[in-house]
C-alpha positions as a Markdown table, in Angstrom:
| # | Residue | x | y | z |
|---|---|---|---|---|
| 1 | Unk | -20.5 | 54.2 | 18.7 |
| 2 | Unk | -17.6 | 52.4 | 19.8 |
| 3 | Unk | -16.7 | 51.1 | 16.5 |
| 4 | Unk | -16.0 | 55.0 | 16.2 |
| 5 | Unk | -14.1 | 55.5 | 18.6 |
| 6 | Unk | -12.2 | 52.4 | 18.0 |
| 7 | Unk | -11.5 | 53.6 | 14.4 |
| 8 | Unk | -10.6 | 57.7 | 16.4 |
| 9 | Unk | -8.6 | 56.0 | 18.6 |
| 10 | Unk | -6.3 | 54.3 | 16.0 |
| 11 | Unk | -6.3 | 57.5 | 13.7 |
| 12 | Unk | -5.0 | 59.2 | 16.4 |
| 13 | Unk | -2.2 | 57.0 | 17.4 |
| 14 | Unk | -0.8 | 57.5 | 13.4 |
| 15 | Unk | 2.6 | 59.4 | 13.4 |
| 16 | Unk | 1.3 | 61.6 | 10.6 |
| 17 | Unk | -2.0 | 62.9 | 12.5 |
| 18 | Unk | -1.2 | 65.6 | 14.7 |
| 19 | Unk | 1.3 | 67.0 | 12.2 |
| 20 | Unk | -0.8 | 67.1 | 9.6 |
| 21 | Unk | -3.3 | 68.8 | 12.4 |
| 22 | Unk | -0.8 | 71.6 | 13.5 |
| 23 | Unk | -0.3 | 72.3 | 9.5 |
| 24 | Unk | -3.8 | 73.0 | 8.8 |
| 25 | Unk | -4.1 | 75.0 | 12.2 |
| 26 | Unk | -1.2 | 77.0 | 10.6 |
| 27 | Unk | -3.1 | 77.3 | 7.9 |
| 28 | Unk | -6.0 | 79.0 | 9.4 |
| 29 | Unk | -3.6 | 81.1 | 11.5 |
| 30 | Unk | -2.0 | 82.3 | 8.5 |
| 31 | Unk | -5.6 | 83.7 | 6.8 |
| 32 | Unk | -6.2 | 85.1 | 10.6 |
| 33 | Unk | -3.3 | 87.2 | 11.1 |
| 34 | Unk | -3.4 | 88.3 | 7.6 |
| 35 | Unk | -6.7 | 90.0 | 7.9 |
| 36 | Unk | -5.8 | 91.6 | 10.9 |
| 37 | Unk | -2.7 | 93.0 | 9.1 |
| 38 | Unk | -4.9 | 94.1 | 6.0 |
| 39 | Unk | -7.4 | 95.6 | 8.4 |
| 40 | Unk | -4.8 | 97.5 | 11.1 |
| 41 | Unk | -2.0 | 100.1 | 9.6 |
| 42 | Unk | 0.8 | 100.4 | 11.6 |
| 43 | Unk | 3.1 | 103.4 | 11.1 |
| 44 | Unk | 7.0 | 103.0 | 12.1 |
| 45 | Unk | 7.9 | 106.0 | 14.5 |
| 46 | Unk | 11.4 | 105.8 | 16.7 |
| 47 | Unk | 9.5 | 103.7 | 19.1 |
| 48 | Unk | 8.4 | 100.5 | 16.7 |
| 49 | Unk | 11.3 | 100.5 | 14.3 |
| 50 | Unk | 13.2 | 98.2 | 15.9 |
| 51 | Unk | 10.0 | 95.6 | 16.3 |
| 52 | Unk | 8.5 | 96.2 | 12.9 |
| 53 | Unk | 10.2 | 95.2 | 9.3 |
| 54 | Unk | 11.1 | 98.7 | 7.8 |
| 55 | Unk | 10.8 | 97.7 | 3.9 |
| 56 | Unk | 9.2 | 94.1 | 2.2 |
| 57 | Unk | 12.9 | 92.9 | 1.8 |
| 58 | Unk | 13.5 | 92.8 | 5.0 |
| 59 | Unk | 10.1 | 91.3 | 5.7 |
| 60 | Unk | 11.0 | 88.8 | 3.4 |
| 61 | Unk | 14.5 | 88.2 | 4.6 |
| 62 | Unk | 13.3 | 87.5 | 8.1 |
| 63 | Unk | 10.3 | 85.2 | 7.0 |
| 64 | Unk | 12.8 | 83.2 | 4.6 |
| 65 | Unk | 15.3 | 82.7 | 7.6 |
| 66 | Unk | 12.5 | 81.2 | 9.7 |
| 67 | Unk | 11.1 | 78.8 | 6.8 |
| 68 | Unk | 14.5 | 77.7 | 5.9 |
| 69 | Unk | 15.7 | 77.5 | 9.8 |
| 70 | Unk | 12.3 | 75.2 | 10.7 |
| 71 | Unk | 12.6 | 73.1 | 7.4 |
| 72 | Unk | 16.1 | 72.3 | 8.5 |
| 73 | Unk | 15.4 | 71.4 | 12.1 |
| 74 | Unk | 12.1 | 69.8 | 11.5 |
| 75 | Unk | 14.6 | 67.3 | 9.6 |
| 76 | Unk | 17.1 | 66.8 | 12.5 |
| 77 | Unk | 14.0 | 66.3 | 14.3 |
| 78 | Unk | 12.8 | 63.6 | 12.2 |
| 79 | Unk | 16.3 | 62.2 | 12.1 |
| 80 | Unk | 16.6 | 62.3 | 16.3 |
| 81 | Unk | 13.4 | 60.3 | 15.9 |
| 82 | Unk | 14.7 | 57.7 | 13.6 |
| 83 | Unk | 18.0 | 57.2 | 15.7 |
| 84 | Unk | 15.6 | 56.8 | 18.7 |
| 85 | Unk | 14.0 | 54.3 | 17.1 |
| 86 | Unk | 16.6 | 52.2 | 15.9 |
| 87 | Unk | 18.4 | 52.1 | 19.6 |
| 88 | Unk | 14.5 | 51.1 | 20.9 |
| 89 | Unk | 14.3 | 48.4 | 18.7 |
| 90 | Unk | 17.7 | 47.1 | 19.1 |
| 91 | Unk | 17.6 | 47.4 | 22.8 |
| 92 | Unk | 13.5 | 46.6 | 23.5 |
| 93 | Unk | 12.3 | 44.9 | 20.4 |
| 94 | Unk | 11.1 | 45.6 | 17.6 |
| 95 | Unk | 7.3 | 45.4 | 18.4 |
| 96 | Unk | 8.1 | 48.7 | 20.9 |
| 97 | Unk | 9.0 | 51.3 | 18.4 |
| 98 | Unk | 5.5 | 51.7 | 17.7 |
| 99 | Unk | 5.4 | 52.9 | 21.4 |
| 100 | Unk | 8.1 | 56.1 | 20.0 |
| 101 | Unk | 6.4 | 56.6 | 17.0 |
| 102 | Unk | 2.7 | 57.5 | 18.9 |
| 103 | Unk | 5.1 | 59.1 | 21.5 |
| 104 | Unk | 2.9 | 62.9 | 21.9 |
| 105 | Unk | 5.8 | 64.8 | 22.3 |
| 106 | Unk | 7.6 | 63.4 | 19.3 |
| 107 | Unk | 4.6 | 64.2 | 17.0 |
| 108 | Unk | 3.3 | 67.7 | 18.7 |
| 109 | Unk | 7.6 | 69.0 | 18.0 |
| 110 | Unk | 7.3 | 67.7 | 14.3 |
| 111 | Unk | 4.2 | 69.1 | 13.6 |
| 112 | Unk | 5.7 | 72.2 | 15.6 |
| 113 | Unk | 8.2 | 72.9 | 13.2 |
| 114 | Unk | 6.1 | 71.5 | 9.9 |
| 115 | Unk | 3.6 | 74.1 | 10.9 |
| 116 | Unk | 6.1 | 76.9 | 11.7 |
| 117 | Unk | 7.7 | 76.5 | 7.9 |
| 118 | Unk | 3.8 | 76.3 | 6.3 |
| 119 | Unk | 2.9 | 79.7 | 8.4 |
| 120 | Unk | 5.9 | 81.2 | 7.2 |
| 121 | Unk | 5.8 | 80.1 | 3.3 |
| 122 | Unk | 1.8 | 81.7 | 3.3 |
| 123 | Unk | 3.0 | 85.0 | 4.9 |
| 124 | Unk | 5.8 | 85.6 | 2.7 |
| 125 | Unk | 4.0 | 85.1 | -0.2 |
| 126 | Unk | 1.7 | 87.5 | 0.6 |
| 127 | Unk | 4.3 | 90.8 | 1.0 |
| 128 | Unk | 3.9 | 93.1 | -2.0 |
| 129 | Unk | 5.5 | 96.3 | -2.4 |
| 130 | Unk | 5.3 | 98.5 | -5.7 |
| 131 | Unk | 4.0 | 101.8 | -7.1 |
| 132 | Unk | 0.1 | 100.9 | -6.3 |
| 133 | Unk | 0.4 | 98.9 | -3.2 |
| 134 | Unk | 2.0 | 98.3 | -0.6 |
| 135 | Unk | 1.4 | 95.7 | 2.6 |
| 136 | Unk | 4.2 | 94.8 | 4.8 |
| 137 | Unk | 2.1 | 91.6 | 7.5 |
| 138 | Unk | 3.4 | 93.2 | 10.4 |
| 139 | Unk | 2.0 | 91.2 | 13.4 |
| 140 | Unk | 2.3 | 88.4 | 11.2 |
| 141 | Unk | 5.9 | 88.8 | 10.9 |
| 142 | Unk | 5.9 | 89.2 | 14.6 |
| 143 | Unk | 4.2 | 85.8 | 15.8 |
| 144 | Unk | 6.6 | 84.4 | 13.6 |
| 145 | Unk | 9.4 | 85.4 | 15.1 |
| 146 | Unk | 7.7 | 84.6 | 18.5 |
| 147 | Unk | 7.4 | 81.0 | 17.2 |
| 148 | Unk | 11.1 | 80.9 | 16.2 |
| 149 | Unk | 11.9 | 81.8 | 19.4 |
| 150 | Unk | 9.8 | 79.4 | 20.8 |
| 151 | Unk | 10.4 | 76.3 | 18.9 |
| 152 | Unk | 14.4 | 77.2 | 20.0 |
| 153 | Unk | 13.3 | 76.3 | 23.2 |
| 154 | Unk | 11.1 | 73.3 | 22.3 |
| 155 | Unk | 14.3 | 72.2 | 20.6 |
| 156 | Unk | 16.4 | 71.7 | 23.6 |
| 157 | Unk | 13.1 | 70.1 | 25.7 |
| 158 | Unk | 12.6 | 67.5 | 22.4 |
| 159 | Unk | 16.7 | 66.5 | 22.6 |
| 160 | Unk | 16.1 | 65.7 | 26.9 |
| 161 | Unk | 12.9 | 63.9 | 26.3 |
| 162 | Unk | 14.9 | 61.7 | 23.9 |
| 163 | Unk | 17.2 | 61.4 | 26.1 |
| 164 | Unk | 15.3 | 60.2 | 28.6 |
| 165 | Unk | 12.6 | 58.1 | 26.7 |
| 166 | Unk | 15.6 | 55.3 | 25.8 |
| 167 | Unk | 16.5 | 54.3 | 29.2 |
| 168 | Unk | 15.2 | 51.0 | 30.2 |
| 169 | Unk | 13.3 | 52.4 | 33.4 |
| 170 | Unk | 11.4 | 55.4 | 31.6 |
| 171 | Unk | 10.2 | 52.8 | 29.0 |
| 172 | Unk | 9.4 | 50.1 | 31.5 |
| 173 | Unk | 7.6 | 52.9 | 33.5 |
| 174 | Unk | 5.7 | 54.3 | 30.4 |
| 175 | Unk | 4.6 | 50.6 | 29.6 |
| 176 | Unk | 3.0 | 49.8 | 33.2 |
| 177 | Unk | 1.1 | 53.3 | 32.8 |
| 178 | Unk | -0.1 | 52.2 | 29.5 |
| 179 | Unk | -1.2 | 48.8 | 30.9 |
| 180 | Unk | -2.5 | 50.5 | 34.0 |
| 181 | Unk | -4.7 | 52.5 | 32.3 |
| 182 | Unk | -5.8 | 49.4 | 29.2 |
| 183 | Unk | -6.2 | 47.1 | 32.1 |
| 184 | Unk | -8.9 | 49.7 | 33.7 |
| 185 | Unk | -10.3 | 50.2 | 30.4 |
| 186 | Unk | -11.1 | 46.5 | 29.3 |
| 187 | Unk | -12.2 | 45.0 | 32.5 |
| 188 | Unk | -15.1 | 47.2 | 33.2 |
| 189 | Unk | -16.5 | 46.9 | 29.6 |
| 190 | Unk | -18.5 | 43.7 | 28.8 |
| 191 | Unk | -20.9 | 42.5 | 26.5 |
| 192 | Unk | -24.1 | 43.1 | 27.9 |
| 193 | Unk | -24.8 | 42.2 | 31.4 |
| 194 | Unk | -22.5 | 40.1 | 32.7 |
| 195 | Unk | -23.6 | 36.9 | 35.0 |
| 196 | Unk | -23.2 | 37.9 | 38.4 |
| 197 | Unk | -22.9 | 34.4 | 40.3 |
| 198 | Unk | -20.8 | 33.2 | 38.1 |
| 199 | Unk | -22.8 | 29.9 | 37.6 |
| 200 | Unk | -21.9 | 27.0 | 34.7 |
| 201 | Unk | -25.1 | 27.2 | 32.4 |
| 202 | Unk | -25.9 | 24.3 | 30.5 |
| 203 | Unk | -24.2 | 25.8 | 26.9 |
| 204 | Unk | -25.5 | 22.4 | 25.1 |
| 205 | Unk | -28.9 | 22.8 | 25.9 |
| 206 | Unk | -29.2 | 26.4 | 24.8 |
| 207 | Unk | -27.5 | 25.6 | 21.6 |
| 208 | Unk | -30.2 | 22.5 | 21.1 |
| 209 | Unk | -33.0 | 25.0 | 21.7 |
| 210 | Unk | -32.1 | 26.7 | 18.2 |
| 211 | Unk | -33.2 | 25.1 | 14.7 |
| 212 | Unk | -30.2 | 26.1 | 12.6 |
| 213 | Unk | -26.5 | 26.9 | 13.5 |
| 214 | Unk | -24.8 | 29.4 | 10.7 |
| 215 | Unk | -20.6 | 29.5 | 11.0 |
| 216 | Unk | -19.1 | 32.6 | 11.1 |
| 217 | Unk | -15.9 | 33.3 | 9.6 |
| 218 | Unk | -12.8 | 35.4 | 9.5 |
| 219 | Unk | -12.8 | 37.8 | 6.3 |
| 220 | Unk | -9.5 | 38.2 | 6.4 |
| 221 | Unk | -6.1 | 36.7 | 7.8 |
| 222 | Unk | -4.5 | 38.8 | 10.9 |
| 223 | Unk | -4.8 | 39.8 | 14.4 |
| 224 | Unk | -8.6 | 40.4 | 15.9 |
| 225 | Unk | -8.4 | 43.6 | 16.8 |
| 226 | Unk | -12.1 | 44.9 | 17.8 |
| 227 | Unk | -14.8 | 43.3 | 17.7 |
| 228 | Unk | -18.2 | 45.0 | 18.0 |
| 229 | Unk | -19.7 | 44.0 | 21.1 |
| 230 | Unk | -22.6 | 46.0 | 20.9 |
| 231 | Unk | -23.8 | 45.2 | 16.8 |
| 232 | Unk | -23.5 | 41.3 | 18.2 |
| 233 | Unk | -25.8 | 42.1 | 21.3 |
| 234 | Unk | -28.5 | 43.7 | 19.2 |
| 235 | Unk | -28.2 | 41.3 | 16.3 |
| 236 | Unk | -29.0 | 38.1 | 18.7 |
| 237 | Unk | -31.8 | 39.9 | 20.3 |
| 238 | Unk | -33.1 | 41.0 | 17.0 |
| 239 | Unk | -32.6 | 37.5 | 15.9 |
| 240 | Unk | -33.8 | 36.0 | 19.0 |
| 241 | Unk | -30.8 | 33.7 | 18.6 |
| 242 | Unk | -27.4 | 32.8 | 20.3 |
| 243 | Unk | -23.8 | 33.6 | 19.5 |
| 244 | Unk | -20.9 | 31.6 | 20.7 |
| 245 | Unk | -17.6 | 33.5 | 20.1 |
| 246 | Unk | -14.3 | 31.5 | 19.7 |
| 247 | Unk | -11.8 | 34.5 | 19.3 |
| 248 | Unk | -11.5 | 37.1 | 21.2 |
| 249 | Unk | -9.5 | 40.7 | 20.5 |
| 250 | Unk | -5.4 | 39.6 | 20.5 |
| 251 | Unk | -5.9 | 36.3 | 18.7 |
| 252 | Unk | -4.6 | 35.4 | 15.2 |
| 253 | Unk | -6.8 | 33.8 | 12.8 |
| 254 | Unk | -6.7 | 32.9 | 9.5 |
| 255 | Unk | -9.2 | 34.3 | 6.3 |
| 256 | Unk | -12.4 | 31.7 | 6.4 |
| 257 | Unk | -11.4 | 30.2 | 9.9 |
| 258 | Unk | -14.1 | 29.7 | 12.7 |
| 259 | Unk | -14.6 | 32.7 | 14.6 |
| 260 | Unk | -17.8 | 32.5 | 15.6 |
| 261 | Unk | -20.9 | 30.3 | 15.7 |
| 262 | Unk | -24.5 | 31.1 | 15.5 |
| 263 | Unk | -27.7 | 29.8 | 16.7 |
| 264 | Unk | -31.2 | 30.7 | 15.3 |
| 265 | Unk | -34.4 | 29.6 | 14.3 |
| 266 | Unk | -34.3 | 31.3 | 11.2 |
| 267 | Unk | -32.2 | 31.4 | 8.1 |
| 268 | Unk | -29.3 | 33.2 | 7.8 |
| 269 | Unk | -29.0 | 35.3 | 4.2 |
| 270 | Unk | -25.5 | 36.0 | 2.8 |
| 271 | Unk | -26.0 | 40.0 | 3.0 |
| 272 | Unk | -26.4 | 39.2 | 6.5 |
| 273 | Unk | -23.8 | 37.5 | 7.7 |
| 274 | Unk | -21.4 | 39.2 | 5.7 |
| 275 | Unk | -22.5 | 42.3 | 7.4 |
| 276 | Unk | -22.3 | 40.9 | 10.9 |
| 277 | Unk | -18.5 | 39.6 | 9.7 |
| 278 | Unk | -17.6 | 43.0 | 9.4 |
| 279 | Unk | -18.2 | 43.8 | 13.4 |
| 280 | Unk | -14.6 | 42.0 | 13.8 |
| 281 | Unk | -12.1 | 43.8 | 12.6 |
| 282 | Unk | -8.8 | 42.5 | 12.0 |
| 283 | Unk | -5.4 | 43.8 | 11.4 |
| 284 | Unk | -1.3 | 43.5 | 11.0 |
| 285 | Unk | -0.7 | 44.0 | 14.4 |
| 286 | Unk | -2.4 | 43.8 | 17.9 |
| 287 | Unk | -3.6 | 46.7 | 19.3 |
| 288 | Unk | -4.5 | 47.8 | 22.8 |
| 289 | Unk | -8.1 | 48.7 | 22.7 |
| 290 | Unk | -10.2 | 45.5 | 23.8 |
| 291 | Unk | -6.7 | 43.1 | 24.2 |
| 292 | Unk | -5.5 | 42.8 | 27.7 |
| 293 | Unk | -2.7 | 40.9 | 27.5 |
| 294 | Unk | -1.2 | 43.1 | 24.9 |
| 295 | Unk | 0.7 | 45.5 | 26.9 |
| 296 | Unk | 1.7 | 42.8 | 29.4 |
| 297 | Unk | 3.4 | 40.8 | 26.5 |
| 298 | Unk | 5.3 | 44.0 | 25.8 |
| 299 | Unk | 7.0 | 44.0 | 29.5 |
| 300 | Unk | 7.6 | 40.7 | 28.8 |
| 301 | Unk | 9.6 | 40.8 | 25.5 |
| 302 | Unk | 11.4 | 44.1 | 27.2 |
| 303 | Unk | 12.3 | 41.2 | 30.2 |
| 304 | Unk | 13.5 | 38.6 | 27.8 |
| 305 | Unk | 15.5 | 40.6 | 26.3 |
| 306 | Unk | 17.3 | 42.0 | 29.3 |
| 307 | Unk | 17.5 | 38.1 | 30.0 |
| 308 | Unk | 19.5 | 37.0 | 26.8 |
| 309 | Unk | 23.1 | 36.0 | 27.0 |
| 310 | Unk | 24.1 | 39.4 | 24.5 |
| 311 | Unk | 22.8 | 41.4 | 26.9 |
| 312 | Unk | 22.8 | 40.0 | 30.8 |
| 313 | Unk | 20.5 | 42.6 | 32.4 |
| 314 | Unk | 18.9 | 41.5 | 35.2 |
| 315 | Unk | 17.7 | 44.8 | 36.8 |
| 316 | Unk | 15.7 | 45.8 | 33.7 |
| 317 | Unk | 14.2 | 41.6 | 34.4 |
| 318 | Unk | 13.6 | 42.5 | 37.8 |
| 319 | Unk | 12.0 | 46.1 | 37.1 |
| 320 | Unk | 9.6 | 44.3 | 34.6 |
| 321 | Unk | 8.7 | 42.0 | 37.5 |
| 322 | Unk | 7.8 | 44.6 | 40.1 |
| 323 | Unk | 5.9 | 46.4 | 37.3 |
| 324 | Unk | 3.9 | 43.4 | 36.4 |
| 325 | Unk | 3.2 | 42.2 | 39.7 |
| 326 | Unk | 1.8 | 45.7 | 40.5 |
| 327 | Unk | -0.8 | 45.0 | 37.7 |
| 328 | Unk | -1.7 | 41.6 | 38.7 |
| 329 | Unk | -2.1 | 42.8 | 42.2 |
| 330 | Unk | -5.1 | 45.2 | 40.8 |
| 331 | Unk | -6.5 | 42.1 | 38.9 |
| 332 | Unk | -6.4 | 39.7 | 41.5 |
| 333 | Unk | -9.5 | 42.1 | 43.4 |
| 334 | Unk | -11.0 | 42.9 | 40.1 |
| 335 | Unk | -14.1 | 40.6 | 39.1 |
| 336 | Unk | -13.3 | 39.0 | 35.8 |
| 337 | Unk | -16.7 | 38.7 | 33.8 |
| 338 | Unk | -18.3 | 35.8 | 33.0 |
| 339 | Unk | -18.5 | 33.9 | 29.5 |
| 340 | Unk | -22.4 | 34.4 | 29.5 |
| 341 | Unk | -24.1 | 37.6 | 28.7 |
| 342 | Unk | -27.5 | 38.1 | 28.7 |
| 343 | Unk | -30.1 | 40.7 | 27.4 |
| 344 | Unk | -32.5 | 42.9 | 29.6 |
| 345 | Unk | -35.3 | 39.9 | 29.4 |
| 346 | Unk | -32.1 | 37.9 | 31.1 |
| 347 | Unk | -31.9 | 36.0 | 28.1 |
| 348 | Unk | -28.5 | 34.2 | 27.3 |
| 349 | Unk | -27.5 | 35.9 | 24.0 |
| 350 | Unk | -23.7 | 35.7 | 23.7 |
| 351 | Unk | -20.9 | 32.8 | 24.9 |
| 352 | Unk | -17.7 | 34.7 | 25.2 |
| 353 | Unk | -13.9 | 34.0 | 25.5 |
| 354 | Unk | -13.0 | 35.6 | 27.8 |
| 355 | Unk | -9.8 | 37.1 | 29.9 |
| 356 | Unk | -8.7 | 34.8 | 33.0 |
| 357 | Unk | -6.7 | 35.4 | 35.8 |
| 358 | Unk | -4.9 | 32.5 | 35.2 |
| 359 | Unk | -4.7 | 33.7 | 32.0 |
| 360 | Unk | -3.1 | 36.7 | 32.9 |
| 361 | Unk | -0.8 | 35.5 | 35.3 |
| 362 | Unk | 0.2 | 32.8 | 32.6 |
| 363 | Unk | 1.0 | 35.4 | 30.0 |
| 364 | Unk | 2.9 | 37.5 | 32.8 |
| 365 | Unk | 5.6 | 34.9 | 34.1 |
| 366 | Unk | 5.6 | 31.9 | 31.8 |
| 367 | Unk | 8.3 | 33.6 | 29.3 |
| 368 | Unk | 10.1 | 35.2 | 32.1 |
| 369 | Unk | 10.5 | 32.3 | 34.2 |
| 370 | Unk | 11.8 | 30.0 | 30.9 |
| 371 | Unk | 14.5 | 32.8 | 30.4 |
| 372 | Unk | 15.4 | 33.3 | 34.1 |
| 373 | Unk | 16.7 | 29.7 | 34.4 |
| 374 | Unk | 20.6 | 31.2 | 34.9 |
| 375 | Unk | 19.6 | 34.0 | 36.6 |
| 376 | Unk | 19.2 | 33.6 | 40.6 |
| 377 | Unk | 18.2 | 36.9 | 41.4 |
| 378 | Unk | 15.6 | 37.0 | 38.7 |
| 379 | Unk | 13.8 | 34.0 | 40.0 |
| 380 | Unk | 14.1 | 35.0 | 43.6 |
| 381 | Unk | 12.2 | 38.2 | 42.3 |
| 382 | Unk | 9.8 | 36.3 | 40.9 |
| 383 | Unk | 9.1 | 34.3 | 44.3 |
| 384 | Unk | 8.9 | 37.5 | 46.2 |
| 385 | Unk | 6.2 | 38.5 | 43.6 |
| 386 | Unk | 3.9 | 35.2 | 44.6 |
| 387 | Unk | 4.4 | 36.0 | 47.9 |
| 388 | Unk | 3.1 | 40.0 | 47.4 |
| 389 | Unk | 0.5 | 38.7 | 44.9 |
| 390 | Unk | -1.1 | 35.6 | 47.4 |
| 391 | Unk | -1.5 | 38.6 | 49.2 |
| 392 | Unk | -4.1 | 40.2 | 47.3 |
| 393 | Unk | -6.3 | 36.6 | 46.2 |
| 394 | Unk | -9.6 | 36.9 | 46.4 |
| 395 | Unk | -10.5 | 33.4 | 46.2 |
| 396 | Unk | -9.3 | 29.3 | 46.3 |
| 397 | Unk | -8.7 | 29.7 | 41.8 |
| 398 | Unk | -6.7 | 32.5 | 42.3 |
| 399 | Unk | -4.2 | 30.9 | 45.5 |
| 400 | Unk | -4.0 | 27.6 | 43.2 |
| 401 | Unk | -3.1 | 29.8 | 40.1 |
| 402 | Unk | -0.3 | 31.5 | 42.0 |
| 403 | Unk | 1.0 | 28.1 | 44.1 |
| 404 | Unk | 1.3 | 26.7 | 40.5 |
| 405 | Unk | 3.7 | 29.4 | 39.2 |
| 406 | Unk | 5.6 | 29.1 | 42.6 |
| 407 | Unk | 6.2 | 25.2 | 42.2 |
| 408 | Unk | 7.3 | 25.8 | 38.3 |
| 409 | Unk | 9.3 | 28.3 | 39.6 |
| 410 | Unk | 11.6 | 26.2 | 42.2 |
| 411 | Unk | 11.0 | 22.7 | 40.4 |
| 412 | Unk | 13.4 | 24.9 | 37.7 |
| 413 | Unk | 15.4 | 26.3 | 40.4 |
| 414 | Unk | 16.3 | 22.9 | 41.8 |
| 415 | Unk | 17.6 | 22.0 | 38.4 |
| 416 | Unk | 19.9 | 24.7 | 37.3 |
| 417 | Unk | 21.1 | 26.7 | 40.4 |
| 418 | Unk | 24.6 | 25.8 | 41.2 |
| 419 | Unk | 25.0 | 27.5 | 45.0 |
| 420 | Unk | 23.1 | 26.3 | 47.4 |
| 421 | Unk | 22.7 | 29.3 | 49.2 |
| 422 | Unk | 20.5 | 30.5 | 46.5 |
| 423 | Unk | 18.2 | 27.5 | 46.3 |
| 424 | Unk | 18.2 | 27.8 | 50.1 |
| 425 | Unk | 16.8 | 31.7 | 49.9 |
| 426 | Unk | 14.4 | 30.7 | 47.3 |
| 427 | Unk | 12.8 | 27.6 | 49.3 |
| 428 | Unk | 12.5 | 30.1 | 52.4 |
| 429 | Unk | 10.8 | 32.6 | 50.4 |
| 430 | Unk | 8.3 | 30.1 | 49.0 |
| 431 | Unk | 7.2 | 28.9 | 52.8 |
| 432 | Unk | 4.6 | 31.4 | 52.9 |
| 433 | Unk | 3.1 | 30.5 | 48.7 |
| 434 | Unk | 3.8 | 27.1 | 49.5 |
| 435 | Unk | 2.5 | 26.8 | 52.9 |
């Protein structure tokens, strides 16, 4: 089931899915409206003559004008979207282009114009006026007029949306919201039941209790996008064995590289190995479904570009640090899952490569610290973030992680800061973190 959800989410995130759905809806709506028109006969009188098309020629003219305008505006919308993608790629990095392509509002706008065009074409094809039959779909034409007026208003909203969506603050806020949703979705999810006591098990003893070992290698090169956790646990229970994972979603794997090892009492058939390899999905890019660090790296990329000599925008970097701090404060209070997964009978079935608080903090701050060497304002904000994080830590391990980063920032500042006042300010702010 989770595998189907993964594919469904991938399908929804494509740029073409929503427009195609809108076209299908337009086709169904055109047939429905035409059926209603065929069942109801409208009589033009003094009150309705200004609303209804009086002849087949005028009806064709109305629909032709609307369809031509809609396909023209659809081209304009597509061009504006490409300009937005180009600006986003230049300013925020090529990996953020995907976020703009997946913007649901952009897809809806493009789909609406194309769907209106398809609707008008279908209705236009049914208009007929000759000696034997006259059919003018009055209601269908009125609906096309209303859709055209709505699309004009939609165009104004679209231009406003594009102009605001490429602003740095909006991009960072959207990334932060996306990251918050991913973190809250990913971390409650686990393969089986996590070990609540977090005790270290004797892994070698468990492995040596099985007679046979079997290597599981990647089918294709690429980023590991998804692991079917339920299938792995079910397989380990079915074979009464143990699976040790060496990779996690977000890691890059090479074809035929070792990604897992199976410990069993029986020999594995080639068909079973091939079926199990299919539970690991690789692709050209990283995705957010199970990769908790993906959105963090996107935020870090925005900050790194802002700190480059060609841009030199410390305020954008500071905004990224603030949003990353908010997410890490949430993670500090969130219990990270153990690497050991057990079945219902409390038997160890899977040893995973899990995310840790230490790794998440490294992903968030390492590159920003390295790029901010010549920006005292950003370095001081980093120390302020550590000051905030230290209040949310739950154990000594988290405290040591924050202190390790604070020490690295302070040592870097002692080498690079040219103003003594900046260094004194940083040292003062580090006193709470370092004690």
